PDB file of N, CA, C and O in Angstrom:
ATOM      1  N   MET A   1      13.996   3.913  17.406  1.00  0.00           N
ATOM      2  CA  MET A   1      13.449   2.619  16.591  1.00  0.00           C
ATOM      3  C   MET A   1      14.153   1.630  17.397  1.00  0.00           C
ATOM      4  O   MET A   1      15.303   1.748  17.819  1.00  0.00           O
ATOM      5  N   ALA A   2      13.386   0.671  17.571  1.00  0.00           N
ATOM      6  CA  ALA A   2      14.093  -0.840  18.129  1.00  0.00           C
ATOM      7  C   ALA A   2      14.853  -1.338  17.140  1.00  0.00           C
ATOM      8  O   ALA A   2      14.434  -1.148  15.998  1.00  0.00           O
ATOM      9  N   ALA A   3      16.071  -2.048  17.306  1.00  0.00           N
ATOM     10  CA  ALA A   3      16.526  -3.017  16.411  1.00  0.00           C
ATOM     11  C   ALA A   3      15.766  -4.214  15.837  1.00  0.00           C
ATOM     12  O   ALA A   3      15.048  -4.803  16.646  1.00  0.00           O
ATOM     13  N   HIS A   4      15.790  -4.575  14.858  1.00  0.00           N
ATOM     14  CA  HIS A   4      15.037  -5.903  14.552  1.00  0.00           C
ATOM     15  C   HIS A   4      15.890  -6.945  15.019  1.00  0.00           C
ATOM     16  O   HIS A   4      17.111  -6.800  14.981  1.00  0.00           O
ATOM     17  N   THR A   5      15.324  -8.045  15.484  1.00  0.00           N
ATOM     18  CA  THR A   5      15.867  -8.874  16.449  1.00  0.00           C
ATOM     19  C   THR A   5      15.762 -10.338  15.619  1.00  0.00           C
ATOM     20  O   THR A   5      16.525 -11.278  15.841  1.00  0.00           O
ATOM     21  N   ASP A   6      14.827 -10.356  14.761  1.00  0.00           N
ATOM     22  CA  ASP A   6      14.450 -11.471  14.020  1.00  0.00           C
ATOM     23  C   ASP A   6      15.564 -11.542  13.006  1.00  0.00           C
ATOM     24  O   ASP A   6      15.826 -10.447  12.507  1.00  0.00           O
ATOM     25  N   ARG A   7      16.296 -12.576  12.572  1.00  0.00           N
ATOM     26  CA  ARG A   7      17.407 -12.823  11.520  1.00  0.00           C
ATOM     27  C   ARG A   7      16.708 -12.520  10.187  1.00  0.00           C
ATOM     28  O   ARG A   7      17.370 -11.994   9.292  1.00  0.00           O
ATOM     29  N   ALA A   8      15.362 -12.829   9.990  1.00  0.00           N
ATOM     30  CA  ALA A   8      15.112 -12.661   8.558  1.00  0.00           C
ATOM     31  C   ALA A   8      14.396 -11.385   8.324  1.00  0.00           C
ATOM     32  O   ALA A   8      13.769 -10.981   9.303  1.00  0.00           O
ATOM     33  N   PHE A   9      14.345 -10.680   7.287  1.00  0.00           N
ATOM     34  CA  PHE A   9      13.679  -9.657   7.295  1.00  0.00           C
ATOM     35  C   PHE A   9      12.849  -9.549   6.025  1.00  0.00           C
ATOM     36  O   PHE A   9      12.990 -10.401   5.148  1.00  0.00           O
ATOM     37  N   GLU A  10      12.112  -8.687   5.904  1.00  0.00           N
ATOM     38  CA  GLU A  10      11.209  -8.605   4.507  1.00  0.00           C
ATOM     39  C   GLU A  10      11.764  -7.538   3.504  1.00  0.00           C
ATOM     40  O   GLU A  10      11.844  -6.331   3.732  1.00  0.00           O
ATOM     41  N   ALA A  11      12.129  -8.170   2.376  1.00  0.00           N
ATOM     42  CA  ALA A  11      12.823  -7.113   1.166  1.00  0.00           C
ATOM     43  C   ALA A  11      11.896  -5.694   1.273  1.00  0.00           C
ATOM     44  O   ALA A  11      12.459  -4.638   1.560  1.00  0.00           O
ATOM     45  N   GLU A  12      10.577  -5.740   1.048  1.00  0.00           N
ATOM     46  CA  GLU A  12       9.674  -4.641   1.220  1.00  0.00           C
ATOM     47  C   GLU A  12       9.999  -3.574   2.343  1.00  0.00           C
ATOM     48  O   GLU A  12      10.004  -2.359   2.142  1.00  0.00           O
ATOM     49  N   GLU A  13      10.273  -4.198   3.570  1.00  0.00           N
ATOM     50  CA  GLU A  13      10.410  -3.294   4.612  1.00  0.00           C
ATOM     51  C   GLU A  13      11.686  -2.694   4.356  1.00  0.00           C
ATOM     52  O   GLU A  13      11.708  -1.477   4.541  1.00  0.00           O
ATOM     53  N   LEU A  14      12.715  -3.207   3.993  1.00  0.00           N
ATOM     54  CA  LEU A  14      14.017  -2.701   3.798  1.00  0.00           C
ATOM     55  C   LEU A  14      14.034  -1.634   2.687  1.00  0.00           C
ATOM     56  O   LEU A  14      14.679  -0.590   2.778  1.00  0.00           O
ATOM     57  N   ARG A  15      13.135  -2.042   1.442  1.00  0.00           N
ATOM     58  CA  ARG A  15      12.940  -1.084   0.617  1.00  0.00           C
ATOM     59  C   ARG A  15      12.425   0.423   1.080  1.00  0.00           C
ATOM     60  O   ARG A  15      12.727   1.477   0.519  1.00  0.00           O
ATOM     61  N   ALA A  16      11.585   0.267   2.225  1.00  0.00           N
ATOM     62  CA  ALA A  16      10.969   1.276   2.640  1.00  0.00           C
ATOM     63  C   ALA A  16      11.953   2.266   3.440  1.00  0.00           C
ATOM     64  O   ALA A  16      11.869   3.487   3.570  1.00  0.00           O
ATOM     65  N   VAL A  17      13.014   1.266   3.990  1.00  0.00           N
ATOM     66  CA  VAL A  17      13.921   2.145   4.879  1.00  0.00           C
ATOM     67  C   VAL A  17      14.831   2.864   3.976  1.00  0.00           C
ATOM     68  O   VAL A  17      15.148   4.026   4.230  1.00  0.00           O
ATOM     69  N   VAL A  18      15.355   2.131   2.740  1.00  0.00           N
ATOM     70  CA  VAL A  18      15.996   2.599   1.919  1.00  0.00           C
ATOM     71  C   VAL A  18      15.400   3.958   1.291  1.00  0.00           C
ATOM     72  O   VAL A  18      16.086   4.979   1.294  1.00  0.00           O
ATOM     73  N   ALA A  19      14.046   3.934   0.729  1.00  0.00           N
ATOM     74  CA  ALA A  19      13.290   4.862   0.072  1.00  0.00           C
ATOM     75  C   ALA A  19      13.538   6.088   1.235  1.00  0.00           C
ATOM     76  O   ALA A  19      13.906   7.193   0.837  1.00  0.00           O
ATOM     77  N   GLN A  20      13.353   5.882   2.458  1.00  0.00           N
ATOM     78  CA  GLN A  20      13.007   7.133   3.186  1.00  0.00           C
ATOM     79  C   GLN A  20      14.432   7.664   3.315  1.00  0.00           C
ATOM     80  O   GLN A  20      14.518   8.889   3.411  1.00  0.00           O
ATOM     81  N   ALA A  21      15.623   6.925   3.336  1.00  0.00           N
ATOM     82  CA  ALA A  21      16.683   7.662   3.238  1.00  0.00           C
ATOM     83  C   ALA A  21      17.106   8.475   2.226  1.00  0.00           C
ATOM     84  O   ALA A  21      17.808   9.466   2.433  1.00  0.00           O
ATOM     85  N   LEU A  22      16.688   8.090   1.024  1.00  0.00           N
ATOM     86  CA  LEU A  22      16.961   8.498  -0.382  1.00  0.00           C
ATOM     87  C   LEU A  22      15.807   9.464  -0.492  1.00  0.00           C
ATOM     88  O   LEU A  22      15.808   9.990  -1.605  1.00  0.00           O
ATOM     89  N   GLU A  23      14.820   9.877   0.286  1.00  0.00           N
ATOM     90  CA  GLU A  23      13.527  10.978   0.203  1.00  0.00           C
ATOM     91  C   GLU A  23      13.013  10.449  -1.128  1.00  0.00           C
ATOM     92  O   GLU A  23      12.758  11.385  -1.886  1.00  0.00           O
ATOM     93  N   LEU A  24      12.787   9.300  -1.637  1.00  0.00           N
ATOM     94  CA  LEU A  24      12.205   8.912  -2.698  1.00  0.00           C
ATOM     95  C   LEU A  24      11.042   8.042  -2.484  1.00  0.00           C
ATOM     96  O   LEU A  24      10.865   7.420  -1.437  1.00  0.00           O
ATOM     97  N   PRO A  25      10.137   8.006  -3.648  1.00  0.00           N
ATOM     98  CA  PRO A  25       8.922   7.088  -3.282  1.00  0.00           C
ATOM     99  C   PRO A  25       9.516   5.341  -3.455  1.00  0.00           C
ATOM    100  O   PRO A  25      10.388   4.927  -4.220  1.00  0.00           O
ATOM    101  N   VAL A  26       8.928   4.793  -2.742  1.00  0.00           N
ATOM    102  CA  VAL A  26       9.385   3.265  -2.544  1.00  0.00           C
ATOM    103  C   VAL A  26       9.380   2.807  -4.042  1.00  0.00           C
ATOM    104  O   VAL A  26      10.322   2.119  -4.432  1.00  0.00           O
ATOM    105  N   GLU A  27       8.427   3.132  -4.856  1.00  0.00           N
ATOM    106  CA  GLU A  27       8.403   2.452  -6.233  1.00  0.00           C
ATOM    107  C   GLU A  27       9.814   2.744  -7.108  1.00  0.00           C
ATOM    108  O   GLU A  27      10.170   2.022  -8.040  1.00  0.00           O
ATOM    109  N   GLU A  28      10.518   3.870  -6.667  1.00  0.00           N
ATOM    110  CA  GLU A  28      11.641   4.138  -7.544  1.00  0.00           C
ATOM    111  C   GLU A  28      12.863   3.429  -7.113  1.00  0.00           C
ATOM    112  O   GLU A  28      13.862   3.358  -7.828  1.00  0.00           O
ATOM    113  N   VAL A  29      12.773   2.894  -5.912  1.00  0.00           N
ATOM    114  CA  VAL A  29      13.877   1.981  -5.282  1.00  0.00           C
ATOM    115  C   VAL A  29      13.635   0.686  -5.748  1.00  0.00           C
ATOM    116  O   VAL A  29      12.975  -0.144  -5.121  1.00  0.00           O
ATOM    117  N   THR A  30      14.235   0.469  -6.998  1.00  0.00           N
ATOM    118  CA  THR A  30      14.108  -1.103  -7.662  1.00  0.00           C
ATOM    119  C   THR A  30      15.329  -1.592  -7.434  1.00  0.00           C
ATOM    120  O   THR A  30      16.284  -0.918  -7.048  1.00  0.00           O
ATOM    121  N   ASP A  31      15.340  -3.035  -7.713  1.00  0.00           N
ATOM    122  CA  ASP A  31      16.665  -3.772  -7.502  1.00  0.00           C
ATOM    123  C   ASP A  31      18.132  -3.269  -8.184  1.00  0.00           C
ATOM    124  O   ASP A  31      19.277  -3.157  -7.746  1.00  0.00           O
ATOM    125  N   ASP A  32      17.517  -3.041  -9.423  1.00  0.00           N
ATOM    126  CA  ASP A  32      18.630  -2.659 -10.297  1.00  0.00           C
ATOM    127  C   ASP A  32      18.984  -1.229 -10.448  1.00  0.00           C
ATOM    128  O   ASP A  32      20.060  -1.011 -11.003  1.00  0.00           O
ATOM    129  N   ALA A  33      18.109   0.038  -9.962  1.00  0.00           N
ATOM    130  CA  ALA A  33      18.483   1.321  -9.878  1.00  0.00           C
ATOM    131  C   ALA A  33      19.647   1.459  -9.237  1.00  0.00           C
ATOM    132  O   ALA A  33      19.800   0.952  -8.125  1.00  0.00           O
ATOM    133  N   ARG A  34      20.599   2.146  -9.834  1.00  0.00           N
ATOM    134  CA  ARG A  34      21.872   2.514  -9.077  1.00  0.00           C
ATOM    135  C   ARG A  34      21.588   3.796  -8.368  1.00  0.00           C
ATOM    136  O   ARG A  34      21.046   4.717  -8.980  1.00  0.00           O
ATOM    137  N   PHE A  35      21.924   3.908  -7.107  1.00  0.00           N
ATOM    138  CA  PHE A  35      21.777   5.291  -6.429  1.00  0.00           C
ATOM    139  C   PHE A  35      22.380   6.548  -6.938  1.00  0.00           C
ATOM    140  O   PHE A  35      21.721   7.560  -7.181  1.00  0.00           O
ATOM    141  N   LYS A  36      23.634   6.440  -7.084  1.00  0.00           N
ATOM    142  CA  LYS A  36      24.176   7.382  -7.648  1.00  0.00           C
ATOM    143  C   LYS A  36      23.971   8.010  -9.126  1.00  0.00           C
ATOM    144  O   LYS A  36      23.896   9.174  -9.521  1.00  0.00           O
ATOM    145  N   GLU A  37      23.912   6.799  -9.756  1.00  0.00           N
ATOM    146  CA  GLU A  37      23.743   7.044 -11.424  1.00  0.00           C
ATOM    147  C   GLU A  37      22.433   7.302 -11.733  1.00  0.00           C
ATOM    148  O   GLU A  37      22.094   8.435 -12.075  1.00  0.00           O
ATOM    149  N   ASP A  38      21.669   6.415 -11.659  1.00  0.00           N
ATOM    150  CA  ASP A  38      19.934   6.356 -11.951  1.00  0.00           C
ATOM    151  C   ASP A  38      19.125   7.203 -11.501  1.00  0.00           C
ATOM    152  O   ASP A  38      18.345   7.847 -12.203  1.00  0.00           O
ATOM    153  N   LEU A  39      19.285   7.329  -9.678  1.00  0.00           N
ATOM    154  CA  LEU A  39      18.527   8.018  -9.032  1.00  0.00           C
ATOM    155  C   LEU A  39      19.029   9.429  -8.693  1.00  0.00           C
ATOM    156  O   LEU A  39      18.350  10.247  -8.072  1.00  0.00           O
ATOM    157  N   GLU A  40      20.423   9.676  -9.204  1.00  0.00           N
ATOM    158  CA  GLU A  40      21.064  10.769  -9.021  1.00  0.00           C
ATOM    159  C   GLU A  40      21.098  11.435  -7.533  1.00  0.00           C
ATOM    160  O   GLU A  40      20.902  12.636  -7.347  1.00  0.00           O
ATOM    161  N   VAL A  41      21.331  10.635  -6.652  1.00  0.00           N
ATOM    162  CA  VAL A  41      21.554  11.105  -5.162  1.00  0.00           C
ATOM    163  C   VAL A  41      22.912  11.545  -4.893  1.00  0.00           C
ATOM    164  O   VAL A  41      23.803  11.440  -5.737  1.00  0.00           O
ATOM    165  N   ASP A  42      23.077  12.001  -3.816  1.00  0.00           N
ATOM    166  CA  ASP A  42      24.400  12.613  -3.271  1.00  0.00           C
ATOM    167  C   ASP A  42      25.139  11.498  -2.606  1.00  0.00           C
ATOM    168  O   ASP A  42      24.549  10.686  -1.892  1.00  0.00           O
ATOM    169  N   SER A  43      26.414  11.449  -2.830  1.00  0.00           N
ATOM    170  CA  SER A  43      27.317  10.340  -2.573  1.00  0.00           C
ATOM    171  C   SER A  43      27.239  10.067  -0.856  1.00  0.00           C
ATOM    172  O   SER A  43      27.591   8.964  -0.438  1.00  0.00           O
ATOM    173  N   LEU A  44      26.816  11.001  -0.005  1.00  0.00           N
ATOM    174  CA  LEU A  44      26.812  10.777   1.205  1.00  0.00           C
ATOM    175  C   LEU A  44      25.577   9.805   1.696  1.00  0.00           C
ATOM    176  O   LEU A  44      25.523   9.363   2.844  1.00  0.00           O
ATOM    177  N   ILE A  45      24.545   9.513   0.637  1.00  0.00           N
ATOM    178  CA  ILE A  45      23.639   8.834   1.214  1.00  0.00           C
ATOM    179  C   ILE A  45      24.038   7.476   1.380  1.00  0.00           C
ATOM    180  O   ILE A  45      23.091   6.790   1.765  1.00  0.00           O
ATOM    181  N   SER A  46      25.120   6.828   1.224  1.00  0.00           N
ATOM    182  CA  SER A  46      25.492   5.620   1.595  1.00  0.00           C
ATOM    183  C   SER A  46      25.569   5.452   3.114  1.00  0.00           C
ATOM    184  O   SER A  46      25.177   4.488   3.772  1.00  0.00           O
ATOM    185  N   LEU A  47      26.251   6.769   3.614  1.00  0.00           N
ATOM    186  CA  LEU A  47      26.310   6.686   5.400  1.00  0.00           C
ATOM    187  C   LEU A  47      24.643   6.876   5.821  1.00  0.00           C
ATOM    188  O   LEU A  47      24.248   6.163   6.743  1.00  0.00           O
ATOM    189  N   GLU A  48      23.996   7.492   5.396  1.00  0.00           N
ATOM    190  CA  GLU A  48      22.560   7.686   5.821  1.00  0.00           C
ATOM    191  C   GLU A  48      21.884   6.371   5.732  1.00  0.00           C
ATOM    192  O   GLU A  48      21.287   5.943   6.719  1.00  0.00           O
ATOM    193  N   ILE A  49      21.932   5.668   4.583  1.00  0.00           N
ATOM    194  CA  ILE A  49      21.415   4.322   4.728  1.00  0.00           C
ATOM    195  C   ILE A  49      21.889   3.400   5.630  1.00  0.00           C
ATOM    196  O   ILE A  49      21.165   2.598   6.220  1.00  0.00           O
ATOM    197  N   ALA A  50      23.090   3.486   5.758  1.00  0.00           N
ATOM    198  CA  ALA A  50      24.232   2.480   6.605  1.00  0.00           C
ATOM    199  C   ALA A  50      23.511   2.893   8.159  1.00  0.00           C
ATOM    200  O   ALA A  50      23.167   2.006   8.940  1.00  0.00           O
ATOM    201  N   VAL A  51      23.346   4.332   8.462  1.00  0.00           N
ATOM    202  CA  VAL A  51      22.761   4.692   9.644  1.00  0.00           C
ATOM    203  C   VAL A  51      21.467   4.061   9.987  1.00  0.00           C
ATOM    204  O   VAL A  51      21.344   3.505  11.079  1.00  0.00           O
ATOM    205  N   ARG A  52      20.459   4.108   9.109  1.00  0.00           N
ATOM    206  CA  ARG A  52      19.228   3.785   9.117  1.00  0.00           C
ATOM    207  C   ARG A  52      19.043   2.077   9.024  1.00  0.00           C
ATOM    208  O   ARG A  52      17.977   1.518   9.280  1.00  0.00           O
ATOM    209  N   VAL A  53      19.762   1.668   8.785  1.00  0.00           N
ATOM    210  CA  VAL A  53      19.885   0.038   8.511  1.00  0.00           C
ATOM    211  C   VAL A  53      20.426  -0.317  10.104  1.00  0.00           C
ATOM    212  O   VAL A  53      19.966  -1.272  10.731  1.00  0.00           O
ATOM    213  N   GLU A  54      21.339   0.482  10.584  1.00  0.00           N
ATOM    214  CA  GLU A  54      21.687  -0.309  11.704  1.00  0.00           C
ATOM    215  C   GLU A  54      20.696   0.232  12.914  1.00  0.00           C
ATOM    216  O   GLU A  54      20.605  -0.452  13.933  1.00  0.00           O
ATOM    217  N   GLU A  55      20.010   1.372  12.800  1.00  0.00           N
ATOM    218  CA  GLU A  55      19.062   1.634  13.782  1.00  0.00           C
ATOM    219  C   GLU A  55      17.716   0.381  13.495  1.00  0.00           C
ATOM    220  O   GLU A  55      17.178  -0.265  14.394  1.00  0.00           O
ATOM    221  N   ARG A  56      17.500   0.316  12.490  1.00  0.00           N
ATOM    222  CA  ARG A  56      16.029  -0.780  12.070  1.00  0.00           C
ATOM    223  C   ARG A  56      16.635  -2.392  12.289  1.00  0.00           C
ATOM    224  O   ARG A  56      15.893  -3.275  12.719  1.00  0.00           O
ATOM    225  N   TYR A  57      17.869  -2.613  11.988  1.00  0.00           N
ATOM    226  CA  TYR A  57      18.020  -3.891  11.956  1.00  0.00           C
ATOM    227  C   TYR A  57      19.151  -4.280  12.808  1.00  0.00           C
ATOM    228  O   TYR A  57      19.427  -5.468  12.980  1.00  0.00           O
ATOM    229  N   GLY A  58      19.885  -3.225  13.402  1.00  0.00           N
ATOM    230  CA  GLY A  58      20.954  -3.747  14.349  1.00  0.00           C
ATOM    231  C   GLY A  58      22.161  -4.147  13.695  1.00  0.00           C
ATOM    232  O   GLY A  58      23.025  -4.703  14.374  1.00  0.00           O
ATOM    233  N   VAL A  59      22.351  -3.940  12.452  1.00  0.00           N
ATOM    234  CA  VAL A  59      23.314  -4.493  11.539  1.00  0.00           C
ATOM    235  C   VAL A  59      24.063  -3.274  10.946  1.00  0.00           C
ATOM    236  O   VAL A  59      23.619  -2.434  10.163  1.00  0.00           O
ATOM    237  N   LYS A  60      25.620  -3.388  11.635  1.00  0.00           N
ATOM    238  CA  LYS A  60      26.512  -2.242  11.338  1.00  0.00           C
ATOM    239  C   LYS A  60      27.169  -2.308   9.930  1.00  0.00           C
ATOM    240  O   LYS A  60      28.015  -3.183   9.748  1.00  0.00           O
ATOM    241  N   ILE A  61      26.937  -1.682   9.188  1.00  0.00           N
ATOM    242  CA  ILE A  61      27.903  -1.830   8.019  1.00  0.00           C
ATOM    243  C   ILE A  61      29.261  -0.954   8.212  1.00  0.00           C
ATOM    244  O   ILE A  61      29.313   0.267   8.359  1.00  0.00           O
ATOM    245  N   ASP A  62      30.218  -1.762   8.182  1.00  0.00           N
ATOM    246  CA  ASP A  62      31.704  -1.300   8.287  1.00  0.00           C
ATOM    247  C   ASP A  62      31.845  -0.061   7.151  1.00  0.00           C
ATOM    248  O   ASP A  62      31.266  -0.086   6.065  1.00  0.00           O
ATOM    249  N   GLU A  63      32.592   0.862   7.541  1.00  0.00           N
ATOM    250  CA  GLU A  63      32.962   1.975   6.884  1.00  0.00           C
ATOM    251  C   GLU A  63      33.667   1.488   5.521  1.00  0.00           C
ATOM    252  O   GLU A  63      33.352   1.998   4.446  1.00  0.00           O
ATOM    253  N   SER A  64      34.486   0.632   5.607  1.00  0.00           N
ATOM    254  CA  SER A  64      35.051  -0.003   4.332  1.00  0.00           C
ATOM    255  C   SER A  64      34.193  -0.625   3.213  1.00  0.00           C
ATOM    256  O   SER A  64      34.573  -0.980   2.097  1.00  0.00           O
ATOM    257  N   ARG A  65      33.111  -0.675   3.679  1.00  0.00           N
ATOM    258  CA  ARG A  65      32.010  -1.246   2.823  1.00  0.00           C
ATOM    259  C   ARG A  65      30.887  -0.369   2.348  1.00  0.00           C
ATOM    260  O   ARG A  65      29.920  -0.850   1.757  1.00  0.00           O
ATOM    261  N   LEU A  66      31.003   0.901   2.597  1.00  0.00           N
ATOM    262  CA  LEU A  66      30.042   1.749   2.164  1.00  0.00           C
ATOM    263  C   LEU A  66      30.004   2.061   0.900  1.00  0.00           C
ATOM    264  O   LEU A  66      28.982   2.553   0.420  1.00  0.00           O
ATOM    265  N   ALA A  67      31.030   1.843   0.213  1.00  0.00           N
ATOM    266  CA  ALA A  67      31.120   1.992  -1.176  1.00  0.00           C
ATOM    267  C   ALA A  67      30.410   0.839  -2.164  1.00  0.00           C
ATOM    268  O   ALA A  67      30.319   0.895  -3.390  1.00  0.00           O
ATOM    269  N   GLU A  68      30.013  -0.048  -1.420  1.00  0.00           N
ATOM    270  CA  GLU A  68      29.154  -1.114  -1.971  1.00  0.00           C
ATOM    271  C   GLU A  68      27.707  -0.739  -1.794  1.00  0.00           C
ATOM    272  O   GLU A  68      26.892  -1.392  -2.446  1.00  0.00           O
ATOM    273  N   ILE A  69      27.295   0.171  -1.046  1.00  0.00           N
ATOM    274  CA  ILE A  69      25.853   0.512  -0.989  1.00  0.00           C
ATOM    275  C   ILE A  69      25.600   1.398  -2.168  1.00  0.00           C
ATOM    276  O   ILE A  69      25.501   2.619  -2.040  1.00  0.00           O
ATOM    277  N   GLY A  70      25.495   0.779  -3.318  1.00  0.00           N
ATOM    278  CA  GLY A  70      25.166   1.405  -4.745  1.00  0.00           C
ATOM    279  C   GLY A  70      23.927   1.166  -5.204  1.00  0.00           C
ATOM    280  O   GLY A  70      23.458   2.031  -5.942  1.00  0.00           O
ATOM    281  N   SER A  71      23.216   0.141  -4.943  1.00  0.00           N
ATOM    282  CA  SER A  71      21.713  -0.298  -5.422  1.00  0.00           C
ATOM    283  C   SER A  71      20.966  -0.829  -4.064  1.00  0.00           C
ATOM    284  O   SER A  71      21.562  -1.252  -3.073  1.00  0.00           O
ATOM    285  N   PHE A  72      19.823  -0.745  -4.183  1.00  0.00           N
ATOM    286  CA  PHE A  72      19.059  -1.714  -3.430  1.00  0.00           C
ATOM    287  C   PHE A  72      19.448  -3.023  -3.290  1.00  0.00           C
ATOM    288  O   PHE A  72      19.573  -3.536  -2.178  1.00  0.00           O
ATOM    289  N   ARG A  73      19.691  -3.724  -4.517  1.00  0.00           N
ATOM    290  CA  ARG A  73      19.866  -4.988  -4.424  1.00  0.00           C
ATOM    291  C   ARG A  73      21.240  -5.488  -3.630  1.00  0.00           C
ATOM    292  O   ARG A  73      21.306  -6.535  -2.986  1.00  0.00           O
ATOM    293  N   LEU A  74      22.320  -4.538  -3.801  1.00  0.00           N
ATOM    294  CA  LEU A  74      23.499  -4.492  -2.963  1.00  0.00           C
ATOM    295  C   LEU A  74      23.468  -4.286  -1.443  1.00  0.00           C
ATOM    296  O   LEU A  74      24.228  -4.739  -0.587  1.00  0.00           O
ATOM    297  N   VAL A  75      22.468  -3.539  -1.332  1.00  0.00           N
ATOM    298  CA  VAL A  75      22.124  -3.061   0.134  1.00  0.00           C
ATOM    299  C   VAL A  75      21.389  -4.405   0.825  1.00  0.00           C
ATOM    300  O   VAL A  75      21.650  -4.751   1.976  1.00  0.00           O
ATOM    301  N   ARG A  76      20.666  -4.941   0.172  1.00  0.00           N
ATOM    302  CA  ARG A  76      19.791  -6.266   0.784  1.00  0.00           C
ATOM    303  C   ARG A  76      20.926  -7.381   0.798  1.00  0.00           C
ATOM    304  O   ARG A  76      21.096  -8.030   1.830  1.00  0.00           O
ATOM    305  N   GLU A  77      21.577  -7.574  -0.142  1.00  0.00           N
ATOM    306  CA  GLU A  77      22.856  -8.825   0.054  1.00  0.00           C
ATOM    307  C   GLU A  77      23.762  -8.381   1.022  1.00  0.00           C
ATOM    308  O   GLU A  77      24.208  -9.292   1.719  1.00  0.00           O
ATOM    309  N   LEU A  78      24.202  -7.167   1.298  1.00  0.00           N
ATOM    310  CA  LEU A  78      25.042  -6.798   2.334  1.00  0.00           C
ATOM    311  C   LEU A  78      24.461  -7.254   3.649  1.00  0.00           C
ATOM    312  O   LEU A  78      25.116  -7.955   4.420  1.00  0.00           O
ATOM    313  N   ILE A  79      23.160  -6.831   3.919  1.00  0.00           N
ATOM    314  CA  ILE A  79      22.379  -6.831   5.098  1.00  0.00           C
ATOM    315  C   ILE A  79      22.388  -8.635   5.368  1.00  0.00           C
ATOM    316  O   ILE A  79      22.854  -9.238   6.335  1.00  0.00           O
ATOM    317  N   GLU A  80      21.873  -9.053   4.451  1.00  0.00           N
ATOM    318  CA  GLU A  80      21.772 -10.721   4.316  1.00  0.00           C
ATOM    319  C   GLU A  80      22.864 -11.333   4.784  1.00  0.00           C
ATOM    320  O   GLU A  80      22.756 -12.244   5.606  1.00  0.00           O
ATOM    321  N   ALA A  81      24.146 -10.882   4.290  1.00  0.00           N
ATOM    322  CA  ALA A  81      25.352 -11.703   4.345  1.00  0.00           C
ATOM    323  C   ALA A  81      25.681 -11.169   5.853  1.00  0.00           C
ATOM    324  O   ALA A  81      26.084 -12.039   6.625  1.00  0.00           O
ATOM    325  N   GLU A  82      25.575 -10.049   6.284  1.00  0.00           N
ATOM    326  CA  GLU A  82      25.782  -9.852   7.858  1.00  0.00           C
ATOM    327  C   GLU A  82      24.810 -10.572   8.833  1.00  0.00           C
ATOM    328  O   GLU A  82      25.204 -11.068   9.889  1.00  0.00           O
ATOM    329  N   LEU A  83      23.454 -10.603   8.398  1.00  0.00           N
ATOM    330  CA  LEU A  83      22.562 -11.370   9.286  1.00  0.00           C
ATOM    331  C   LEU A  83      22.852 -12.773   9.512  1.00  0.00           C
ATOM    332  O   LEU A  83      22.568 -13.363  10.555  1.00  0.00           O
ATOM    333  N   ASN A  84      23.484 -13.344   8.403  1.00  0.00           N
ATOM    334  CA  ASN A  84      23.915 -14.737   8.231  1.00  0.00           C
ATOM    335  C   ASN A  84      25.382 -15.009   8.676  1.00  0.00           C
ATOM    336  O   ASN A  84      25.891 -16.118   8.509  1.00  0.00           O
ATOM    337  N   GLY A  85      26.052 -13.966   9.249  1.00  0.00           N
ATOM    338  CA  GLY A  85      27.235 -14.213   9.678  1.00  0.00           C
ATOM    339  C   GLY A  85      28.171 -14.605   8.516  1.00  0.00           C
ATOM    340  O   GLY A  85      29.161 -15.302   8.738  1.00  0.00           O
ATOM    341  N   ALA A  86      27.878 -14.178   7.318  1.00  0.00           N
ATOM    342  CA  ALA A  86      28.880 -14.609   5.911  1.00  0.00           C
ATOM    343  C   ALA A  86      29.657 -13.589   5.583  1.00  0.00           C
ATOM    344  O   ALA A  86      30.494 -13.796   4.704  1.00  0.00           O
ATOM    345  N   SER A  87      29.583 -12.368   6.147  1.00  0.00           N
ATOM    346  CA  SER A  87      30.351 -11.146   5.516  1.00  0.00           C
ATOM    347  C   SER A  87      31.898 -11.211   5.848  1.00  0.00           C
ATOM    348  O   SER A  87      32.359 -11.589   6.925  1.00  0.00           O
ATOM    349  N   ALA A  88      32.575 -10.811   4.827  1.00  0.00           N
ATOM    350  CA  ALA A  88      34.103 -10.968   5.121  1.00  0.00           C
ATOM    351  C   ALA A  88      34.181  -9.403   5.897  1.00  0.00           C
ATOM    352  O   ALA A  88      33.596  -8.362   5.599  1.00  0.00           O
ATOM    353  N   THR A  89      35.104  -9.686   6.955  1.00  0.00           N
ATOM    354  CA  THR A  89      35.589  -8.492   7.724  1.00  0.00           C
ATOM    355  C   THR A  89      37.040  -7.991   7.265  1.00  0.00           C
ATOM    356  O   THR A  89      37.560  -7.019   7.813  1.00  0.00           O
TER     357      THR A  89
END
């Protein structure tokens, strides 16, 4: 899959990428659903989401930030920060 070259991305497109990684229907991946608590997914799912995000958007999420991937909203905010060059390293 080619990396996303445009700096903007659609939230619904990202939601589909995350849902695929979680092996859940898109409608279950809401902004506030917590992956580990509400959706009861394995903790390794953060790595799977990070890999798929990198493949799709060309954004590498640093291993030290994987713990931040706890909900769709956090994934979206982390990627937006990376795309805008505003993330802390």
